[in-house]
C-alpha positions, 0 to 999 in steps of 0.5 A: 433631815436631822437638825445637824444637816439642816443647820449645815444646809442653812449655813451653806445657803447663808454663806452662798447668798452673802459671797454672791450678793452683787451689792456686797456683804454688808448691804446683803446682811442688812437686807437679810436683817430687814427680812428677819432672816439674820443680822450681825449677831446671828452672823457672828454665831455662824462665822467666827470673828474677833476684835481685829476682823469681825465676821462680816469682814471675813466673809467679805474676803471670800466674796472678793475672792469669788468675784475675782475668780469670775473676773479671771475666768471671763478674762481667760475666755475673752482675752482680746476683748480685755486687751482691746478696752484695757483692764479697768474697763474690762473690770467695769464691764464684767461687774455690770455683766455679773449683776445682770447674768450671775453665775448659775451653773456649777461650771464656769465654762458657761459664765460668758455665754451672754457677754457678746449680746450684753456688750452691744447694749452696754456703754462700753460697747457703744464706745467701742462699737466693734466690741460685740463682734469681737466678743462673738468671735472669741465665744465661737472659738470657745464653743468650737474647742468644746464641741464633739470630735468628728473624723473629717472626710478626705479627698479619697472619700470624695473621689469614691462618690459615684460620678453619676450621683456625686451631685446628690451627696449632702455634705454634713459639717463637723460639730466644731464649726461655726459661721459668723457674720460681723458688722466690723472687721474683727478678724483683722483686729483679733490678729492685731491684738495678738499678744506679743511673743505668740506665734501663729499655728500652722494654719496661719499659712493658709490665711487662718488664725489658730491658737490654744483655747485659753490665753491669759492677759495682764490684769493691769494692761492698758487698752490696745484696741483702736477706738475705730475699727473699719465698719464692713460686713465680714463673714468668718468660719470658726472650726477646730482641728485636733486641739487647735481652733482656727478662724478665717474670713470667707467670701460671701459666696463661700458663706452662702455655700456653708449656710446651704450645707448647714441646711442639708442642701446637696452638692448639686444645689450648692453648685447651682447657686454658684453658677448664677452669673458665671460661665459653666467653667468658672462655676465648676472651678469655683465650686471645686475650689470651695469644696476642696478647701472645706476638705483640706480644713476638715469641715466635712464629716460625712457626704451623705447619699440619699437612698435610691 
């Protein structure tokens, strides 16, 4: 490596270590100086300062810009978490989160991956017990939006299954599907936190909630979420159709069936589970209603028949 390239590399590394330092630029410079790596004089040689604004303060401007870009990115990913607790609390939550989980990927798409788990152990999460569930719902919607495309099967595809072997078919769910289980009814809360003036997509008519992937939020908006959200077990499905992400609550029976489908169980096995405690007529009706709902929502991309 040439001397010029080496100098550029060291400058880039120094600049990155300073703007990404969680404690701020001045403490970071002091820490580097204690380690013999640099100091204020050396910093002035690399970054230009003047009598109005020394080099360390100029670098600090970039550090603040870097942090607020991360804050804005997380606010875009978690608009309803931010709305629930307000701008000031969300700022504090993100500050603590980034200290534990600094950006480590060239794309900010992955920055918020650990936030749902982090919230559960944070003081703000303990003050708002439903917050981790709400964050998990928002992250699942992001994952569904970014998941690979798949062409869903239709009712005609289902009708073409050989009648004597239809029970052997194994439904394969689309990649853009997630099944979530919550301790709090955050599906209702998500709807209550919808920004004024926005409207449900066409899926709302079927009891679903859909919107574009990214939603903004005013940085100074006060908290809109209630301190208490009903604590009860809720299952929800999250999926994408086209460019729209949907979610809706599902019954425990349907959630169990979706788990069976995700494990590769056959339609016959799913119907067998639904038959427990029901008459054959009621079990058949229930299974048919669930399967048709999956097809109408576009959740199945294949119906695999094992080879004979």
